[in-house]
N, C-alpha and C positions, 0 to 999 in steps of 0.2 A: 363357575359360569363365565363364559367369555362372549359377550354380546357387544358388538360395536355399532356406531351410528350408521355405518354404511348398510348394515343388515336391516336396521329399522327403516332406512330410506328406501331400500329395495322392497321391503314388505309393504310399506305404504303405497308405493307405486302399483304393486300388484293388487292390493286391496281396493284402491280407488279405481283402477282401470278394469278390475274383475277379469283380467286376461294377462297371462304371462307374455304372450307375444306383443300386445300393445304396451305393457309395462317395459319390456326390453327395448322396444323402439323409443319409448319416452326417455329411458335412461341411457340410450345410445350404447347398449351392450347387446351381446348375443343372448339367446334364451337359455342355453345350457348352464352358463355360470350363474344366471339369475335363479334358476331352479335349484341349483346346488346351494346357494346362499339361503334360500327359504327353507330348504330341508335341514340345513345346518342350524338355522334359528330354531326350528321346531324341535330339533334334537336337544339343543341347549336348554330350551324351556321345558321340554318333556310334555308338550301338548301339541295337538293338531290345530293349525290356524285356519285351514281351509277345508271345507267339505266338498270333495270333488266327485262328480259322477259324469256319466257320458253326456248328460244334458245340462247340468247346472254347475255353477262355480260360485260358491257362497262362503262367507266367513263363518267360522264356528262362533260359539258364544265367547270363547277365549280370544279368538281372532278379533271380534268386535271390540272387546275390552282393550286389547293391545293396540288396535287402530287408534282409539281415542287417546290412550296414554302416549303412544309414540308420536302422534301428531302434536300433542301439547309439549312433549319433551324436545322435539326438533324445533318447534317454534320458540321455546325458551332458549335453546342453544343458539338459534339465530340472533335473538335479542341480546344474549350475552356477548356474542362475538361483535355485534354492532356496538354495544356499550363499551367493550374493551377497546375497540378501534377509536371510538370517540374520546375516551379517556386519554389514549396515547396522543391524540391530536390536540389535547387541551380543551375539548369541547364540553367536557363534563367534569365537575369537581367543585372545589372550594378554594377561594383566594382571600387571604387575610392581608389587608393593606395597612401598614403603619405609615403615618404621615404627620408632618408638622402643620399646624393650623394655617399658616400663611400660604402654604402650597395650594390650598383650595381656592385662593383668589386668582390663581393663574390658570394654566391649561389643563390641569389634572381632571377637573370635573368633565370636560369634554372628552378626554381620553377614556374615562370610566364609562361615559355614555356610549362611546364607540365600541368599547370592549363588551358591554352588556348587549349591544345590538348584534355583534358578530358571534358572541358566545352566550346565548340566552339561557343555556342549561348550567352555566357556572354561577354559583352563588358567591357573592363577595361582601366583605364587611370592612368598614373603616375603623381603624384604631388610632385615635389622635394622641400623640405623645411626643416628647422630645427625643433627640438623637440617641442619648445615652440609654433611655428606656427601650427604644426601638432596637438598638444594637444588642442589648441583653435578650430581648424577645426573639430576635433572629437566631441567636445562638441556642436559645431554648426551644426553638421551633414553635413559638407561640404566634408568630406572624410569618408570612411567606416573602414579602417584599417590604422595604422601608424607604420612605422619601424624607430627605432632609437636605439642608443647604451647606454652603461653604463652612469651613474649608474641607477639601477632599481628604479622605482618610489615607493613611500611609499604606502602600500596597503590601508591605511586609506584615503589617498588623492584620490586614484583610485576609491574606493567605493563611496566616496562623490560625484564624478562626473559620477557615473555609468559606469565606465570603468574597463577593465581587461587587465592585461599585462602578456605575456608569453614569456619565453625564446625560441628563435628560433634556434640560432647558437652560439656555443661557439667559441671564438677567442681571441688571445692575441694581445698585442701591440708590435710593433717592433720599432727600431730607424732607421730613414732615414738619411744617411750622404752623403756628396759629395764623389764621387769615388776616389778623390785624398786625402781625409782625412786619417790620420794615422790609425784611427779605421776601415777603410774600408777593411783592410787586415785581420781582425779577423773573426772567425766563429761565435762568439757570444760575447756579452759584458754585463757588469753590468750596471744598470741604473746610478750608481755613476760615470761611465766613461764619462758621458756628463755633469757633474756638472758645468764645467767652459765654456761650449759651448754656443754661442748665440742660444736661443730657439726661434723657429718659431712655432706659434700655431694658431689654429682656434680662431676666435673672442670669447673672454671670456664672453662677455655679451649676446651672442646669443644662447649658449648651455651649458648644465651641463657637457657634455663630456670633453671638454678641461679643464674645472675647475677641474674635477675629475683627469685628467692626471697631472695637476700641483700639486694637493694634493698627488698623488702617488710619485712624485719627492720629495716632502717635507718629506713624510714618509720614503723615502729611505735615507734621510740625507742631502738633499741640497735644496735650494730655487732657481729655475732656473731663469736665466736672460732673460726676455722676450725682444727679439729684434724686432720682427714684428708680427702682427696679420693679418689674412686674413680670407675671408668668404668661400673660396673654397679650398679643399684639393690640387687640382692641382696647385693652386697658390703657396702654401707652397712648393710643390715638385719642382716647377720651381725655387724657390729661393734656395732650397737645391742644385739643379743642378748647380746653379751659384756660389755656395760656400759661401752663405750668413749666413749659420747656419745649425742647425739640427732640426728635428721635430719627433714627435711620431705619428705613424700611425698604423691602423689595419694591421695585417699580410697579409690579402688578397690583400692589395695595391700592394704588391710585384709581383702580377700576371701580372701587367702592366709594360711594359718596359719604364721606365722614364730615359731620357738621363742624364748621369752624376750622377745618384743616385744609392746608394747601400743600401739595407735593411738588418739590423742586428737583429737577435733574441736577446731577453733579457734573460740572463741565469738564474737569480734568481728573484723570486717574480715579474714576468712580470705583468704589469697592464692588466686587461681584456678589451676587446673591444667587449664584447658579444652583440649580436643583439637581440632586443626584438620586439615583435609585440603587439600593443595596439588596442583595439577595444571596442565598446560600448556593455554593457550588458542590455541596456534598451529596445531594440527592438529585435524581432525575425527576424533575417536576414539570410535566407537560403544560399544566395551567399557567405556571410562571413563564414558560417559553412562549406561550400564546400571548400573554400580557406584554412581554417584552417586544414581541413583533408588532404590537399596536403602538408602543412608545417609540420604537426605533424608526428613523426615516427610511423610505423605500430603498435608498442606496446603501444602507448599512449592511 
């Protein structure tokens, strides 16, 4: 049996208009090929679809049944085509976002709000974890994009794993000190000013970012005394608030009011806390493309 959608479309036009001439006019074709298609459809089905007399033009019982089924089928096909086009534009689907916790203190929440506003049919979920876990999750296709900070990954390493990394937001590091610390009265400090202070840092074995910050201290002329390590930035800030030491944090951290903590800009050669997005290049992912369009500036 060979029945195509065009035949069903022609049949519906005739059934709805109850006239071959009006249906042909509606379809912008001549009447003979329309009649031929209807006869071919009847031959394929082995049934009569229309009861024709000199005075009447009515659907048979089989014709009425086909009219309902064909109408539903064509409506479903139109919906399917529309959905496929929406998927290709990234308007429908799922986005799994890996992110380091400190990134949520910056512009990421507003970017997610804009994405949700423009693509309301895309469901998205946040997966908070460190860079190493995110990297493995990207390779395993457990997340679609990952956000983490400096240092930028090596391009050869990224290509090897079919990943790409782009700079999203530029940001510097600041120093968090207790509000009663003598440095807290200053507008800005040098990195060397904390050379003799107990250093509080994120776990050095979990992420390259805290190791990068330690190296920045060494480059500035001192090797910091690591007093405590923690897994979460808020844990470090709680210890700073208790007067247990100082810590290095992205500047956007200062947007949050932390009891007993003052955030000081670094005057010279401040380490960067730039935020990068990493995603796979192996698959065509329309939802990821749509998300990147939100994050990239209009001139990109």
